[in-house]
C-alpha positions as CSV (number, residue, x, y, z in Angstrom):
1,X,-18.2,-69.2,-143.0
2,X,-15.6,-71.2,-144.9
3,X,-13.4,-73.7,-143.2
4,X,-10.0,-71.9,-143.7
5,X,-10.1,-70.2,-140.3
6,X,-11.1,-73.4,-138.6
7,X,-8.3,-75.3,-140.2
8,X,-5.7,-72.5,-139.5
9,X,-6.8,-72.3,-135.9
10,X,-6.6,-76.1,-135.5
11,X,-3.2,-76.2,-137.2
12,X,-1.9,-73.6,-134.7
13,X,-3.3,-75.5,-131.7
14,X,-1.8,-78.8,-132.8
15,X,1.6,-77.1,-133.5
16,X,1.5,-75.6,-130.0
17,X,0.7,-79.0,-128.4
18,X,3.7,-80.6,-130.1
19,X,5.9,-77.7,-128.9
20,X,4.6,-78.1,-125.4
21,X,5.4,-81.8,-125.4
22,X,9.0,-81.4,-126.6
23,X,9.6,-78.6,-124.1
24,X,8.5,-80.9,-121.3
25,X,11.3,-83.2,-122.0
26,X,14.2,-82.4,-119.7
27,X,17.8,-82.8,-120.7
28,X,19.5,-85.3,-118.4
29,X,22.4,-84.4,-116.3
30,X,25.5,-86.4,-117.3
31,X,27.7,-86.8,-120.3
32,X,27.5,-90.6,-120.9
33,X,24.8,-92.5,-122.8
34,X,23.8,-94.1,-119.5
35,X,22.4,-90.6,-118.5
36,X,19.8,-91.0,-121.2
37,X,18.3,-94.3,-119.8
38,X,15.9,-92.6,-117.3
39,X,14.6,-90.4,-120.2
40,X,13.7,-93.4,-122.5
41,X,10.1,-93.8,-121.3
42,X,9.5,-90.1,-121.6
43,X,10.9,-90.1,-125.1
44,X,8.9,-93.2,-126.1
45,X,5.7,-91.6,-124.9
46,X,6.6,-88.4,-126.8
47,X,7.1,-90.4,-130.0
48,X,3.7,-92.1,-129.7
49,X,1.9,-88.8,-128.9
50,X,3.7,-87.0,-131.7
51,X,2.5,-89.6,-134.1
52,X,-1.1,-89.4,-132.7
53,X,-1.1,-85.6,-133.1
54,X,0.3,-85.9,-136.6
55,X,-2.4,-88.4,-137.5
56,X,-5.1,-86.1,-136.2
57,X,-3.6,-83.1,-138.0
58,X,-3.4,-85.0,-141.3
59,X,-6.9,-86.5,-141.1
60,X,-8.4,-83.2,-139.8
61,X,-7.0,-81.4,-142.9
62,X,-8.4,-84.0,-145.3
63,X,-11.8,-84.0,-143.5
64,X,-12.1,-80.2,-143.7
65,X,-11.1,-80.2,-147.3
66,X,-14.4,-81.9,-148.1
67,X,-16.5,-79.1,-146.5
68,X,-17.1,-75.7,-148.0
69,X,-18.6,-74.1,-144.9
70,X,-18.3,-74.3,-141.1
71,X,-21.5,-74.0,-139.1
72,X,-21.8,-73.2,-135.5
73,X,-22.1,-76.8,-134.4
74,X,-19.1,-77.7,-136.5
75,X,-17.1,-74.9,-134.8
76,X,-18.1,-76.2,-131.4
77,X,-17.4,-79.8,-132.4
78,X,-13.9,-78.7,-133.6
79,X,-13.2,-77.0,-130.3
80,X,-14.4,-80.2,-128.5
81,X,-11.8,-82.2,-130.5
82,X,-9.1,-79.6,-129.7
83,X,-9.9,-79.8,-126.0
84,X,-9.2,-83.5,-125.9
85,X,-6.1,-83.2,-128.0
86,X,-4.9,-80.4,-125.7
87,X,-4.7,-83.0,-122.9
88,X,-2.3,-85.2,-124.7
89,X,0.8,-83.3,-123.6
90,X,-0.2,-83.7,-119.9
91,X,-1.0,-87.4,-120.2
92,X,2.1,-88.0,-122.3
93,X,4.3,-86.4,-119.6
94,X,2.6,-88.2,-116.8
95,X,2.8,-91.6,-118.5
96,X,6.4,-91.1,-119.5
97,X,7.6,-89.8,-116.1
98,X,6.0,-92.8,-114.4
99,X,7.3,-95.5,-116.8
100,X,3.8,-96.3,-118.3
101,X,2.3,-97.1,-114.9
102,X,-1.4,-98.2,-114.8
103,X,-3.2,-95.0,-113.9
104,X,-1.3,-92.7,-116.3
105,X,-1.6,-95.3,-119.1
106,X,-5.3,-95.6,-118.5
107,X,-5.8,-91.8,-118.4
108,X,-3.8,-91.6,-121.7
109,X,-6.2,-94.0,-123.2
110,X,-9.2,-92.1,-121.9
111,X,-8.0,-89.0,-123.6
112,X,-7.4,-90.9,-126.8
113,X,-10.8,-92.5,-126.6
114,X,-12.5,-89.1,-126.0
115,X,-10.5,-87.5,-128.9
116,X,-11.7,-90.3,-131.2
117,X,-15.3,-89.7,-130.1
118,X,-14.9,-85.9,-130.7
119,X,-13.4,-86.6,-134.1
120,X,-16.4,-88.9,-134.9
121,X,-18.8,-86.2,-133.8
122,X,-17.1,-83.5,-136.0
123,X,-17.0,-85.9,-138.9
124,X,-20.8,-86.6,-138.6
125,X,-21.7,-82.9,-138.3
126,X,-19.8,-82.2,-141.5
127,X,-21.6,-85.1,-143.2
128,X,-25.0,-83.8,-141.9
129,X,-24.2,-80.3,-143.2
130,X,-23.3,-81.6,-146.6
131,X,-26.6,-83.4,-147.0
132,X,-27.4,-86.9,-148.3
133,X,-24.8,-86.9,-151.1
134,X,-22.0,-85.9,-148.7
135,X,-18.4,-86.1,-150.2
136,X,-17.1,-87.1,-146.8
137,X,-19.7,-89.9,-146.4
138,X,-18.7,-91.3,-149.7
139,X,-15.0,-91.0,-148.8
140,X,-15.1,-92.7,-145.4
141,X,-17.4,-95.5,-146.5
142,X,-18.0,-98.0,-143.7
143,X,-15.2,-96.3,-141.6
144,X,-13.8,-99.4,-140.2
145,X,-10.9,-97.5,-138.7
146,X,-13.2,-95.1,-137.0
147,X,-15.3,-97.9,-135.5
148,X,-12.3,-100.1,-134.5
149,X,-10.2,-97.5,-132.8
150,X,-12.6,-96.7,-129.8
151,X,-13.0,-100.4,-129.1
152,X,-9.2,-100.8,-129.0
153,X,-8.8,-97.8,-126.8
154,X,-11.5,-99.1,-124.4
155,X,-9.8,-102.4,-124.3
156,X,-6.4,-100.8,-123.6
157,X,-7.8,-98.7,-120.8
158,X,-9.2,-101.8,-119.1
159,X,-5.9,-103.7,-119.7
160,X,-3.8,-100.9,-118.2
161,X,-4.4,-102.1,-114.7
162,X,-3.4,-105.8,-115.3
163,X,-1.4,-106.0,-118.5
164,X,0.4,-102.8,-119.1
165,X,2.3,-104.1,-122.1
166,X,-0.9,-105.1,-123.8
167,X,-2.4,-101.7,-123.1
168,X,0.6,-99.9,-124.6
169,X,0.7,-102.3,-127.5
170,X,-3.0,-101.5,-128.3
171,X,-2.2,-97.8,-128.4
172,X,0.7,-98.5,-130.8
173,X,-1.5,-100.7,-132.9
174,X,-4.2,-98.0,-133.3
175,X,-1.5,-95.5,-134.3
176,X,-0.1,-98.0,-136.9
177,X,-3.6,-98.6,-138.3
178,X,-4.0,-94.9,-138.9
179,X,-0.4,-94.4,-140.2
180,X,-1.1,-96.7,-143.1
181,X,-1.7,-94.4,-146.1
182,X,-5.4,-93.7,-146.4
183,X,-6.3,-92.1,-149.6
184,X,-10.1,-92.4,-149.3
185,X,-10.8,-88.6,-149.1
186,X,-8.1,-87.7,-151.6
187,X,-9.5,-90.2,-154.1
188,X,-13.1,-88.9,-153.7
189,X,-11.9,-85.3,-154.1
190,X,-9.9,-86.1,-157.2
191,X,-12.9,-87.7,-158.8
192,X,-15.1,-84.7,-158.0
193,X,-16.0,-82.7,-161.2
194,X,-14.9,-79.1,-161.4
């Protein structure tokens, strides 16, 4: 089977997750700007999670564009990734409603860590399916971003209970690392003959 259905299904799930997150934001009662103050943590957690889902959507699209077929293990690995991504709206809401308290911030990090592990697994199954001259393997190279992110997430989870600000800063740093334009896959696909 080709990857079109996998990509379309994943696109739909991610779009629904973003919709769920925005619908969870409640309009404050009051007509002054002061009425918005209690919603600021919820809005900030929404922004961070929106960026994360956008990063996954973008990279997932590029990754699948290197593969011509989806095997059974790839389908299951993709669902595994979507499972962890589907928990982002819940952890986003809990973290925002509780002003980035330790337990919600740690659970948010656990979900991000598990999503990164699931993405890594999907990536490696695609590489295994493509064989030794994998387009994706050539494109990701040493994958320093993929190796650094789980370490930063694990550190952030541990920091959540003592240094909340550091924990949240690490989540933002990982997002910023992935927001930097990464043209590795696009460049390898552009160089491909045919």
